[in-house]
VOKOL-114090 format. One record per atom (N, C-alpha, C): residue number from 1; atom name; x, y, z. Coordinates in steps of 0.001 Angstrom, whole numbers, plus 500000, padded with zeros to 6 digits. Layout:
N
NUM_CA_X_Y_Z;
...
END
This chain:
302
1_N_500836_498807_500000;
1_CA_500000_500000_500000;
1_C_500876_501250_500000;
2_N_500587_502161_499078;
2_CA_501367_503375_498935;
2_C_500524_504615_499249;
3_N_501178_505595_499846;
3_CA_500502_506831_500248;
3_C_501211_508026_499627;
4_N_500416_508916_499089;
4_CA_500917_510172_498526;
4_C_500553_511307_499486;
5_N_501546_512104_499884;
5_CA_501298_513241_500761;
5_C_500979_514467_499909;
6_N_499769_514963_500050;
6_CA_499341_516142_499285;
6_C_500123_517373_499754;
7_N_500605_518143_498825;
7_CA_501299_519387_499157;
7_C_500265_520456_499505;
8_N_500420_521067_500695;
8_CA_499461_522087_501132;
8_C_500190_523407_501373;
9_N_499505_524538_501244;
9_CA_500121_525842_501529;
9_C_500646_525887_502953;
10_N_501748_526571_503158;
10_CA_502385_526632_504470;
10_C_501457_527204_505535;
11_N_500509_528041_505110;
11_CA_499560_528629_506066;
11_C_498692_527570_506738;
12_N_498529_526410_506076;
12_CA_497667_525366_506612;
12_C_498402_524425_507560;
13_N_499673_524737_507807;
13_CA_500435_524010_508817;
13_C_501062_525018_509783;
14_N_500228_525720_510564;
14_CA_500761_526717_511505;
14_C_501803_526106_512431;
15_N_502814_526889_512778;
15_CA_503897_526366_513621;
15_C_503519_526346_515094;
16_N_502411_527001_515453;
16_CA_502000_527025_516852;
16_C_500507_527345_516928;
17_N_499954_527207_518138;
17_CA_498564_527586_518371;
17_C_498490_528506_519580;
18_N_497460_529330_519610;
18_CA_497387_530417_520594;
18_C_496973_529950_521977;
19_N_496376_528758_522089;
19_CA_495959_528227_523384;
19_C_496367_526765_523474;
20_N_497006_526405_524586;
20_CA_497450_525035_524793;
20_C_496557_524373_525828;
21_N_496086_523169_525520;
21_CA_495281_522405_526464;
21_C_495560_520931_526278;
22_N_495663_520180_527382;
22_CA_495698_520582_528782;
22_C_496872_521524_529081;
23_N_496813_522155_530252;
23_CA_497766_523235_530532;
23_C_499204_522760_530642;
24_N_499432_521481_530943;
24_CA_500803_520981_531040;
24_C_501341_520549_529683;
25_N_500497_520596_528670;
25_CA_500844_520039_527371;
25_C_501824_520910_526599;
26_N_502581_520278_525731;
26_CA_503392_521006_524763;
26_C_502529_521316_523541;
27_N_502969_522244_522741;
27_CA_502228_522618_521531;
27_C_502481_521554_520462;
28_N_501809_520438_520647;
28_CA_502038_519279_519786;
28_C_500832_518361_519924;
29_N_500434_517728_518825;
29_CA_499286_516843_518881;
29_C_499346_515776_517813;
30_N_498265_515017_517690;
30_CA_498244_513875_516787;
30_C_498381_514282_515321;
31_N_497957_515488_514969;
31_CA_498043_515915_513573;
31_C_499503_516064_513139;
32_N_500306_516692_514002;
32_CA_501728_516814_513696;
32_C_502423_515455_513815;
33_N_501996_514674_514796;
33_CA_502639_513397_515086;
33_C_502541_512432_513916;
34_N_501362_512367_513298;
34_CA_501205_511416_512197;
34_C_502051_511812_511000;
35_N_502121_513095_510684;
35_CA_502924_513542_509539;
35_C_504392_513183_509745;
36_N_504888_513405_510957;
36_CA_506282_513047_511268;
36_C_506490_511550_511108;
37_N_505573_510766_511639;
37_CA_505700_509306_511567;
37_C_505685_508824_510124;
38_N_504780_509361_509319;
38_CA_504653_508910_507939;
38_C_505911_509233_507139;
39_N_506473_510408_507361;
39_CA_507698_510776_506650;
39_C_508863_509878_507058;
40_N_508841_509408_508289;
40_CA_509898_508497_508750;
40_C_509740_507106_508148;
41_N_508503_506762_507756;
41_CA_508246_505461_507145;
41_C_508137_505632_505631;
42_N_509228_506029_505039;
42_CA_509248_506411_503627;
42_C_508939_505252_502687;
43_N_509069_504014_503165;
43_CA_508749_502862_502313;
43_C_507262_502797_501976;
44_N_506451_503531_502741;
44_CA_505011_503565_502471;
44_C_504625_504700_501532;
45_N_505596_505529_501146;
45_CA_505284_506746_500396;
45_C_505585_506621_498909;
46_N_504857_507406_498152;
46_CA_505139_507566_496731;
46_C_504956_509037_496368;
47_N_505721_509502_495402;
47_CA_505582_510877_494924;
47_C_504620_510984_493743;
48_N_504082_509844_493350;
48_CA_503161_509792_492216;
48_C_501734_509573_492724;
49_N_500863_510582_492646;
49_CA_499494_510416_493153;
49_C_498710_509330_492418;
50_N_499083_509058_491161;
50_CA_498385_508028_490398;
50_C_498752_506624_490867;
51_N_499967_506475_491377;
51_CA_500429_505187_491884;
51_C_499880_504898_493275;
52_N_499489_505951_494003;
52_CA_499111_505817_495405;
52_C_497748_505161_495593;
53_N_497657_504367_496655;
53_CA_496367_503825_497074;
53_C_495581_504877_497862;
54_N_496324_505727_498576;
54_CA_495706_506751_499414;
54_C_496448_508067_499277;
55_N_495711_509170_499431;
55_CA_496298_510504_499459;
55_C_496078_511079_500861;
56_N_497148_511529_501478;
56_CA_497069_512067_502841;
56_C_497059_513592_502795;
57_N_496034_514194_503407;
57_CA_495880_515645_503448;
57_C_496393_516154_504798;
58_N_497618_516721_504839;
58_CA_498269_517033_506121;
58_C_498007_518451_506637;
59_N_496751_518852_506669;
59_CA_496398_520155_507249;
59_C_496375_520034_508772;
60_N_496905_521044_509454;
60_CA_496859_521072_510919;
60_C_495575_521794_511338;
61_N_494493_521053_511297;
61_CA_493163_521615_511519;
61_C_493020_522274_512885;
62_N_493536_521633_513917;
62_CA_493371_522148_515283;
62_C_494052_523490_515458;
63_N_495304_523586_515032;
63_CA_496010_524866_515149;
63_C_495299_525956_514355;
64_N_494822_525597_513174;
64_CA_494129_526595_512349;
64_C_492893_527124_513065;
65_N_492039_526222_513547;
65_CA_490781_526651_514155;
65_C_490996_527370_515483;
66_N_491931_526898_516281;
66_CA_492215_527592_517552;
66_C_492733_528997_517276;
67_N_493599_529127_516285;
67_CA_494150_530445_515949;
67_C_493121_531370_515303;
68_N_491973_530823_514948;
68_CA_490879_531621_514398;
68_C_489674_531561_515333;
69_N_489971_531763_516631;
69_CA_488915_531916_517642;
69_C_487986_530709_517690;
70_N_488572_529512_517528;
70_CA_487820_528258_517591;
70_C_486678_528210_516567;
71_N_486893_528902_515456;
71_CA_485912_528941_514356;
71_C_484561_529493_514798;
72_N_484559_530267_515881;
72_CA_483300_530841_516350;
72_C_482741_531800_515303;
73_N_481461_531672_515067;
73_CA_480775_532455_514035;
73_C_481410_532264_512654;
74_N_482004_531096_512457;
74_CA_482583_530776_511156;
74_C_483931_531418_510887;
75_N_484559_531994_511924;
75_CA_485827_532693_511710;
75_C_486887_531747_511133;
76_N_487533_532170_510083;
76_CA_488608_531411_509450;
76_C_488163_530373_508452;
77_N_486874_530068_508398;
77_CA_486423_528981_507525;
77_C_486469_529358_506055;
78_N_486111_530600_505735;
78_CA_486140_531031_504339;
78_C_487567_530999_503808;
79_N_488507_531493_504616;
79_CA_489918_531486_504202;
79_C_490430_530060_504082;
80_N_490010_529202_505007;
80_CA_490423_527803_504964;
80_C_489919_527125_503696;
81_N_488658_527356_503360;
81_CA_488106_526770_502131;
81_C_488871_527255_500905;
82_N_489204_528549_500921;
82_CA_489909_529124_499776;
82_C_491295_528512_499615;
83_N_492006_528349_500746;
83_CA_493357_527784_500696;
83_C_493342_526300_500336;
84_N_492299_525594_500818;
84_CA_492230_524150_500595;
84_C_491615_523780_499245;
85_N_491064_524777_498569;
85_CA_490357_524521_497318;
85_C_491259_523829_496295;
86_N_490714_522818_495678;
86_CA_491364_522092_494580;
86_C_492602_521292_494998;
87_N_492863_521180_496303;
87_CA_494013_520373_496729;
87_C_493708_518881_496643;
88_N_492450_518523_496887;
88_CA_492072_517110_496886;
88_C_491898_516640_495442;
89_N_492673_515652_495054;
89_CA_492636_515116_493703;
89_C_491466_514144_493543;
90_N_491301_513276_494544;
90_CA_490241_512270_494533;
90_C_489818_512054_495984;
91_N_488662_512580_496358;
91_CA_488268_512539_497773;
91_C_488063_511103_498271;
92_N_487691_510182_497385;
92_CA_487481_508792_497805;
92_C_488791_508094_498157;
93_N_489920_508672_497712;
93_CA_491232_508105_498042;
93_C_491959_508925_499105;
94_N_491280_509903_499688;
94_CA_491938_510859_500582;
94_C_491570_510604_502038;
95_N_492534_510821_502931;
95_CA_492271_510784_504370;
95_C_493041_511910_505044;
96_N_492591_512271_506235;
96_CA_493253_513307_507007;
96_C_493139_512972_508486;
97_N_493956_513626_509302;
97_CA_493979_513414_510754;
97_C_493469_514687_511425;
98_N_492471_514545_512316;
98_CA_491937_515720_512998;
98_C_491827_515480_514504;
99_N_491986_516567_515254;
99_CA_491775_516515_516694;
99_C_490707_517512_517139;
100_N_490507_518553_516372;
100_CA_489580_519612_516769;
100_C_488159_519075_516887;
101_N_487425_519543_517901;
101_CA_486028_519143_518068;
101_C_485244_519458_516798;
102_N_484661_518452_516201;
102_CA_483918_518660_514965;
102_C_484744_518405_513729;
103_N_486033_518097_513904;
103_CA_486871_517742_512768;
103_C_487301_518908_511914;
104_N_487192_518752_510608;
104_CA_487718_519748_509674;
104_C_486888_521028_509644;
105_N_485602_520900_509882;
105_CA_484617_521997_509817;
105_C_484388_522536_508409;
106_N_485031_521951_507425;
106_CA_484743_522305_506034;
106_C_484486_521013_505261;
107_N_483838_521134_504124;
107_CA_483507_519983_503303;
107_C_484758_519468_502595;
108_N_485111_518216_502843;
108_CA_486243_517605_502141;
108_C_485766_516366_501364;
109_N_484526_516450_500904;
109_CA_483990_515383_500068;
109_C_483892_514058_500798;
110_N_484308_512998_500153;
110_CA_484234_511654_500727;
110_C_485512_511244_501433;
111_N_486398_512199_501684;
111_CA_487653_511905_502366;
111_C_487383_511360_503766;
112_N_488234_510460_504216;
112_CA_488094_509833_505530;
112_C_488767_510707_506584;
113_N_488069_510927_507687;
113_CA_488658_511617_508825;
113_C_489017_510602_509911;
114_N_490274_510579_510300;
114_CA_490676_509880_511512;
114_C_490626_510934_512615;
115_N_489690_510774_513536;
115_CA_489392_511863_514448;
115_C_489590_511501_515912;
116_N_490218_512423_516645;
116_CA_490427_512240_518081;
116_C_489342_512900_518908;
117_N_488446_513647_518272;
117_CA_487430_514400_519016;
117_C_486141_514447_518215;
118_N_485372_513401_518320;
118_CA_484148_513280_517529;
118_C_483003_514043_518194;
119_N_482351_514896_517426;
119_CA_481132_515564_517892;
119_C_480038_515270_516862;
120_N_479844_516198_515921;
120_CA_478882_515966_514848;
120_C_479559_515334_513631;
121_N_480873_515264_513651;
121_CA_481624_514742_512506;
121_C_481726_513225_512557;
122_N_481684_512623_511387;
122_CA_481916_511186_511278;
122_C_483412_510941_511144;
123_N_483834_509733_511460;
123_CA_485242_509430_511277;
123_C_485657_508190_512041;
124_N_486905_507796_511832;
124_CA_487497_506650_512514;
124_C_488220_507164_513749;
125_N_487908_506584_514899;
125_CA_488437_507094_516167;
125_C_489928_506812_516316;
126_N_490644_507814_516848;
126_CA_492052_507697_517208;
126_C_492211_508272_518613;
127_N_493334_508013_519298;
127_CA_493490_508542_520655;
127_C_493684_510053_520668;
128_N_493236_510694_521749;
128_CA_493472_512120_521958;
128_C_494572_512226_523011;
129_N_495739_512714_522598;
129_CA_496953_512596_523411;
129_C_497483_513946_523868;
130_N_498230_513915_524970;
130_CA_498920_515097_525465;
130_C_500254_514667_526068;
131_N_501022_515628_526532;
131_CA_502320_515328_527134;
131_C_502144_514451_528370;
132_N_503188_513698_528693;
132_CA_503140_512797_529842;
132_C_503045_513586_531147;
133_N_502337_513009_532108;
133_CA_502277_513582_533449;
133_C_503445_513059_534286;
134_N_503842_513850_535246;
134_CA_504819_513390_536222;
134_C_504118_512518_537256;
135_N_504817_511469_537677;
135_CA_504297_510618_538737;
135_C_505194_510750_539959;
136_N_504640_510675_541168;
136_CA_505472_510764_542366;
136_C_506381_509543_542490;
137_N_507464_509689_543202;
137_CA_508398_508583_543395;
137_C_507836_507543_544357;
138_N_506885_507966_545187;
138_CA_506298_507061_546173;
138_C_505040_506408_545615;
139_N_504687_505257_546193;
139_CA_503468_504557_545795;
139_C_502258_505243_546419;
140_N_501197_505412_545648;
140_CA_499993_506084_546123;
140_C_498952_505039_546523;
141_N_498492_505111_547762;
141_CA_497523_504152_548286;
141_C_496141_504410_547680;
142_N_495466_503332_547319;
142_CA_494115_503459_546774;
142_C_493137_503834_547898;
143_N_492377_504900_547685;
143_CA_491377_505298_548676;
143_C_490044_505697_548049;
144_N_489997_505757_546721;
144_CA_488755_506088_546031;
144_C_488386_504965_545064;
145_N_487095_504714_544968;
145_CA_486637_503777_543947;
145_C_486800_504403_542569;
146_N_486498_505699_542478;
146_CA_486663_506427_541223;
146_C_486898_507893_541486;
147_N_487484_508567_540501;
147_CA_487748_509998_540675;
147_C_487562_510735_539358;
148_N_487247_512024_539496;
148_CA_487173_512931_538357;
148_C_487409_514341_538858;
149_N_488331_515039_538241;
149_CA_488554_516458_538506;
149_C_488484_517207_537187;
150_N_487606_518181_537110;
150_CA_487454_518944_535878;
150_C_486183_519760_535903;
151_N_485882_520370_534788;
151_CA_484676_521197_534692;
151_C_483462_520317_534397;
152_N_482284_520828_534739;
152_CA_481063_520042_534600;
152_C_480090_520622_533574;
153_N_480479_521695_532914;
153_CA_479536_522384_532034;
153_C_479704_522047_530559;
154_N_480556_521069_530232;
154_CA_480805_520766_528829;
154_C_479877_519684_528281;
155_N_479170_518966_529184;
155_CA_478184_517994_528723;
155_C_477286_517621_529891;
156_N_476014_517349_529602;
156_CA_475037_517015_530627;
156_C_475464_515806_531443;
157_N_476147_514854_530814;
157_CA_476521_513630_531521;
157_C_477483_513928_532668;
158_N_478252_515010_532550;
158_CA_479148_515395_533648;
158_C_478357_515943_534833;
159_N_477347_516723_534549;
159_CA_476485_517239_535610;
159_C_475777_516096_536319;
160_N_475273_515143_535547;
160_CA_474598_513983_536121;
160_C_475554_513166_536980;
161_N_476791_513035_536546;
161_CA_477790_512292_537313;
161_C_478082_512994_538636;
162_N_478201_514315_538586;
162_CA_478426_515084_539809;
162_C_477265_514891_540783;
163_N_476047_515045_540312;
163_CA_474875_514920_541171;
163_C_474794_513537_541810;
164_N_475239_512525_541072;
164_CA_475097_511144_541543;
164_C_476210_510725_542503;
165_N_477451_511194_542267;
165_CA_478589_510663_543009;
165_C_479305_511665_543924;
166_N_479056_512951_543763;
166_CA_479884_513964_544434;
166_C_479860_513866_545952;
167_N_478759_513406_546526;
167_CA_478641_513364_547987;
167_C_478873_511969_548556;
168_N_479376_511085_547723;
168_CA_479700_509726_548145;
168_C_481187_509689_548495;
169_N_481552_509340_549749;
169_CA_482964_509362_550162;
169_C_483846_508364_549422;
170_N_483234_507419_548703;
170_CA_484025_506468_547919;
170_C_484587_507095_546644;
171_N_484116_508312_546324;
171_CA_484511_508954_545070;
171_C_485123_510319_545337;
172_N_486039_510706_544472;
172_CA_486590_512054_544493;
172_C_486110_512756_543234;
173_N_485117_513608_543405;
173_CA_484541_514336_542271;
173_C_484683_515813_542572;
174_N_485526_516515_541819;
174_CA_485757_517915_542134;
174_C_485981_518770_540917;
175_N_485831_520058_541105;
175_CA_486063_521023_540035;
175_C_487538_521395_540015;
176_N_487980_521942_538914;
176_CA_489362_522383_538804;
176_C_490261_521272_538317;
177_N_491368_521650_537704;
177_CA_492240_520654_537090;
177_C_493706_521052_537178;
178_N_494296_521095_538385;
178_CA_495744_521302_538464;
178_C_496456_520101_537856;
179_N_497598_520322_537240;
179_CA_498208_519232_536487;
179_C_499593_518809_536978;
180_N_500225_519564_537849;
180_CA_501545_519153_538347;
180_C_501381_518476_539706;
181_N_502103_517368_539907;
181_CA_501790_516517_541048;
181_C_502072_517185_542386;
182_N_502915_518238_542421;
182_CA_503197_518900_543698;
182_C_502240_520048_543979;
183_N_501339_520333_543036;
183_CA_500452_521474_543166;
183_C_499240_521121_544020;
184_N_498913_521919_545014;
184_CA_497755_521741_545884;
184_C_497773_520362_546533;
185_N_498969_519878_546839;
185_CA_499131_518533_547382;
185_C_498455_518401_548741;
186_N_498588_519419_549604;
186_CA_498039_519355_550957;
186_C_496525_519213_550918;
187_N_495883_519923_549999;
187_CA_494424_519866_549909;
187_C_493923_518536_549333;
188_N_494814_517755_548770;
188_CA_494406_516461_548230;
188_C_493559_516572_546981;
189_N_493660_517689_546258;
189_CA_492811_517878_545080;
189_C_493608_517778_543780;
190_N_494801_517262_543881;
190_CA_495677_517236_542717;
190_C_495257_516152_541723;
191_N_495282_516505_540469;
191_CA_494774_515662_539388;
191_C_495469_514303_539329;
192_N_496797_514308_539239;
192_CA_497535_513047_539094;
192_C_497345_512140_540297;
193_N_497480_512708_541508;
193_CA_497390_511895_542714;
193_C_495991_511335_542919;
194_N_494985_512087_542551;
194_CA_493618_511583_542675;
194_C_493385_510397_541746;
195_N_493929_510469_540547;
195_CA_493815_509322_539634;
195_C_494542_508121_540207;
196_N_495777_508337_540669;
196_CA_496583_507241_541191;
196_C_495973_506628_542449;
197_N_495214_507421_543196;
197_CA_494581_506932_544425;
197_C_493242_506249_544152;
198_N_492900_506064_542892;
198_CA_491604_505511_542512;
198_C_491762_504158_541816;
199_N_490763_503322_542001;
199_CA_490738_502052_541278;
199_C_490345_502274_539819;
200_N_489491_503278_539602;
200_CA_489017_503579_538255;
200_C_489077_505089_538044;
201_N_489565_505511_536884;
201_CA_489536_506926_536511;
201_C_488288_507178_535682;
202_N_487416_508031_536197;
202_CA_486178_508348_535476;
202_C_486480_509357_534378;
203_N_486097_509022_533156;
203_CA_486429_509833_531984;
203_C_485152_510148_531206;
204_N_484311_511035_531744;
204_CA_483082_511377_531037;
204_C_483366_512212_529806;
205_N_482571_512026_528781;
205_CA_482717_512838_527578;
205_C_482440_514296_527912;
206_N_483001_515193_527115;
206_CA_482712_516609_527243;
206_C_482114_517098_525941;
207_N_482637_518225_525440;
207_CA_482169_518737_524156;
207_C_482283_517677_523072;
208_N_483387_516953_523092;
208_CA_483544_515826_522171;
208_C_483318_514524_522921;
209_N_483156_513444_522167;
209_CA_482867_512148_522775;
209_C_484097_511506_523398;
210_N_485263_512034_523107;
210_CA_486500_511492_523638;
210_C_486929_512284_524864;
211_N_488007_511843_525521;
211_CA_488483_512507_526725;
211_C_489985_512331_526873;
212_N_490697_513459_527056;
212_CA_492128_513366_527360;
212_C_492346_512458_528564;
213_N_491454_512531_529562;
213_CA_491639_511802_530817;
213_C_491761_510300_530593;
214_N_491080_509805_529580;
214_CA_491110_508368_529324;
214_C_492548_507899_529098;
215_N_493275_508622_528269;
215_CA_494635_508213_527932;
215_C_495646_508687_528977;
216_N_495321_509761_529699;
216_CA_496149_510173_530825;
216_C_496119_509108_531918;
217_N_494927_508548_532172;
217_CA_494797_507494_533172;
217_C_495597_506258_532759;
218_N_495535_505903_531480;
218_CA_496323_504772_530994;
218_C_497797_505007_531248;
219_N_498270_506214_530960;
219_CA_499682_506544_531172;
219_C_500090_506380_532630;
220_N_499180_506724_533535;
220_CA_499461_506642_534968;
220_C_499218_505246_535540;
221_N_498697_504337_534717;
221_CA_498510_502965_535167;
221_C_497233_502718_535933;
222_N_496190_503503_535647;
222_CA_494886_503338_536289;
222_C_493853_503028_535212;
223_N_493001_502067_535496;
223_CA_491993_501657_534511;
223_C_491031_502800_534221;
224_N_490942_503241_532974;
224_CA_490010_504331_532639;
224_C_488618_503805_532342;
225_N_487626_504617_532654;
225_CA_486246_504288_532291;
225_C_485678_505430_531466;
226_N_485475_505191_530182;
226_CA_484850_506183_529315;
226_C_483352_506193_529584;
227_N_482797_507389_529798;
227_CA_481374_507527_530067;
227_C_480777_508442_528993;
228_N_479889_507918_528185;
228_CA_479305_508739_527125;
228_C_478433_507929_526199;
229_N_477680_508614_525404;
229_CA_476720_507965_524517;
229_C_477366_507254_523341;
230_N_478629_507582_523054;
230_CA_479342_506956_521937;
230_C_480627_506326_522469;
231_N_480841_505072_522141;
231_CA_482078_504401_522544;
231_C_483160_504709_521511;
232_N_484039_505650_521839;
232_CA_485057_506090_520884;
232_C_486447_505541_521221;
233_N_486501_504471_521993;
233_CA_487805_503843_522227;
233_C_488349_503373_520869;
234_N_489558_503793_520515;
234_CA_490018_503618_519122;
234_C_490501_502204_518792;
235_N_490483_501926_517503;
235_CA_491096_500726_516928;
235_C_490581_499436_517585;
236_N_489260_499317_517703;
236_CA_488660_498174_518394;
236_C_488948_496846_517695;
237_N_489236_496906_516404;
237_CA_489559_495665_515679;
237_C_490917_495102_516099;
238_N_491744_495953_516687;
238_CA_493115_495556_516983;
238_C_493454_495571_518476;
239_N_492637_496254_519275;
239_CA_492897_496366_520712;
239_C_491682_495855_521483;
240_N_491909_494950_522425;
240_CA_490831_494424_523260;
240_C_490632_495361_524447;
241_N_489741_496329_524283;
241_CA_489560_497355_525303;
241_C_488932_496809_526579;
242_N_488186_495726_526498;
242_CA_487585_495172_527704;
242_C_488626_494617_528670;
243_N_489817_494347_528154;
243_CA_490902_493841_528998;
243_C_491598_494947_529775;
244_N_491433_496193_529333;
244_CA_492233_497269_529928;
244_C_491423_498505_530322;
245_N_490104_498454_530161;
245_CA_489313_499648_530443;
245_C_487859_499274_530683;
246_N_487056_500297_530999;
246_CA_485618_500129_531188;
246_C_484892_501141_530300;
247_N_483603_500848_530050;
247_CA_482768_501786_529297;
247_C_481350_501751_529842;
248_N_480761_502936_530006;
248_CA_479362_503057_530400;
248_C_478710_504107_529522;
249_N_477537_503789_528996;
249_CA_476876_504714_528078;
249_C_476141_505831_528801;
250_N_475814_505626_530089;
250_CA_475129_506659_530859;
250_C_475419_506451_532347;
251_N_474881_507328_533199;
251_CA_475182_507274_534625;
251_C_474549_506059_535291;
252_N_473387_505642_534835;
252_CA_472765_504442_535390;
252_C_473648_503221_535169;
253_N_474153_503079_533948;
253_CA_475047_501965_533634;
253_C_476351_502086_534415;
254_N_476843_503308_534563;
254_CA_478072_503527_535329;
254_C_477879_503133_536789;
255_N_476741_503473_537369;
255_CA_476456_503142_538761;
255_C_476471_501631_538976;
256_N_475846_500897_538072;
256_CA_475821_499431_538175;
256_C_477234_498874_538041;
257_N_477996_499403_537086;
257_CA_479370_498944_536869;
257_C_480217_499123_538127;
258_N_480126_500295_538748;
258_CA_480971_500597_539905;
258_C_480534_499839_541152;
259_N_479239_499593_541285;
259_CA_478757_498818_542429;
259_C_479236_497374_542381;
260_N_479546_496907_541181;
260_CA_479965_495504_541011;
260_C_481440_495376_540642;
261_N_482191_496432_540851;
261_CA_483589_496426_540421;
261_C_484409_495425_541223;
262_N_485283_494724_540568;
262_CA_486268_493851_541205;
262_C_487562_494655_541315;
263_N_487927_495034_542523;
263_CA_489074_495923_542716;
263_C_490374_495304_542219;
264_N_490539_494011_542444;
264_CA_491754_493341_541964;
264_C_491822_493373_540439;
265_N_490671_493157_539818;
265_CA_490615_493211_538356;
265_C_490910_494624_537860;
266_N_490390_495639_538563;
266_CA_490634_497028_538170;
266_C_492123_497353_538230;
267_N_492801_496882_539261;
267_CA_494243_497120_539376;
267_C_494974_496425_538231;
268_N_494560_495198_537934;
268_CA_495194_494466_536823;
268_C_494973_495190_535502;
269_N_493747_495666_535284;
269_CA_493457_496401_534049;
269_C_494325_497651_533946;
270_N_494509_498343_535066;
270_CA_495317_499553_535058;
270_C_496760_499280_534660;
271_N_497321_498224_535190;
271_CA_498708_497863_534862;
271_C_498836_497506_533377;
272_N_497855_496757_532877;
272_CA_497886_496389_531463;
272_C_497632_497604_530577;
273_N_496766_498512_531036;
273_CA_496487_499725_530261;
273_C_497749_500545_530068;
274_N_498569_500646_531108;
274_CA_499824_501395_531006;
274_C_500763_500745_529995;
275_N_500831_499432_530010;
275_CA_501683_498712_529063;
275_C_501236_498947_527627;
276_N_499928_498832_527395;
276_CA_499392_499029_526046;
276_C_499559_500474_525597;
277_N_499395_501418_526523;
277_CA_499535_502829_526171;
277_C_500921_503112_525597;
278_N_501942_502709_526312;
278_CA_503296_503028_525857;
278_C_503728_502162_524673;
279_N_503131_500997_524536;
279_CA_503498_500131_523410;
279_C_502757_500490_522135;
280_N_501479_500917_522267;
280_CA_500633_501022_521080;
280_C_499919_502343_520871;
281_N_499875_503234_521866;
281_CA_498968_504369_521748;
281_C_499598_505742_521961;
282_N_500805_505796_522486;
282_CA_501396_507113_522692;
282_C_501916_507647_521361;
283_N_502439_508858_521381;
283_CA_502942_509481_520161;
283_C_503866_508528_519405;
284_N_503693_508471_518115;
284_CA_504416_507638_517159;
284_C_504021_506162_517209;
285_N_503360_505750_518275;
285_CA_502978_504336_518406;
285_C_501618_504043_517770;
286_N_500683_504988_517871;
286_CA_499313_504775_517386;
286_C_499211_504825_515869;
287_N_500172_505461_515234;
287_CA_500073_505764_513795;
287_C_499978_504505_512934;
288_N_500614_503435_513364;
288_CA_500588_502197_512566;
288_C_499179_501673_512366;
289_N_498292_501961_513331;
289_CA_496925_501473_513218;
289_C_496143_502210_512133;
290_N_496538_503428_511815;
290_CA_495900_504149_510715;
290_C_496112_503375_509421;
291_N_497338_502921_509205;
291_CA_497621_502152_507992;
291_C_496862_500828_507977;
292_N_496721_500188_509147;
292_CA_495958_498939_509203;
292_C_494484_499179_508874;
293_N_493948_500290_509372;
293_CA_492555_500638_509043;
293_C_492410_500897_507552;
294_N_493353_501615_506971;
294_CA_493295_501916_505542;
294_C_493407_500644_504699;
295_N_494237_499700_505133;
295_CA_494356_498424_504428;
295_C_493041_497663_504454;
296_N_492369_497684_505594;
296_CA_491073_497001_505710;
296_C_490017_497640_504803;
297_N_490067_498965_504706;
297_CA_489121_499653_503824;
297_C_489369_499289_502380;
298_N_490650_499189_502013;
298_CA_490990_498781_500635;
298_C_490471_497378_500329;
299_N_490636_496471_501279;
299_CA_490190_495086_501078;
299_C_488673_495012_500879;
300_N_487962_495912_501565;
300_CA_486503_495876_501514;
300_C_485936_496519_500252;
301_N_486775_497254_499523;
301_CA_486293_497900_498311;
301_C_486030_496886_497213;
302_N_484970_497064_496432;
302_CA_484649_496103_495365;
302_C_485693_496137_494246;
END
């Protein structure tokens, strides 16, 4: 299988973005990561678009939209359409990588979106990644069945989770999201330590169906539980997510899951989740699955 990298105007690959999230993150994401990985795997590339099985559109959608006020009121979309016009040779052979909520936000025909943040956009799920968190040198004792620290106004399911679990001493449910392990340590509200002190990291969907917390928990070695109406755990054909994580479609299902949790199993899942994260899902590791997905799509074509 051969891939042709479409040449795009330099404006469509901004060197930075005006807002970084999560706050500990570097200005780097899956869109830049895949382009770097693909260029390093030159045996998969061709300079002839006619020879290629797939055409890769390497626009840095997230940086573009963030730098244009998150596309609020359509800001930046007209310019984006103008710059992207006529770049796609054959949309049925084209794919792109997106992280921004809602994906490209412009019409790219039948091109496939590999998306880390699904909202109204269709696409193949990929992980939503950020820089690694620091872990303390000491072992953190488990004291919570589950934990979540963050805002509650990005989706109704977060509000429902707060109402259901916030006053239960078995759970740590709080607002705010400090990210360095020594920050607010005395108050016990620190993000990393709360995850490490939990059997399960609660990862409710927000604006998008995915959650940074899901993969942050994997990195820290705690079993993540995605909570949301769409199961966006990526690459299900290749990764057995039931071995390393949990999923609940709503708060009722989550309540039943947590009431019946096997703590020993949760610890085992967390350890395996960390192994799989660094082997298959962190930067440069997840990219191989994009090619496997594309190969499967080719096989299915008549």
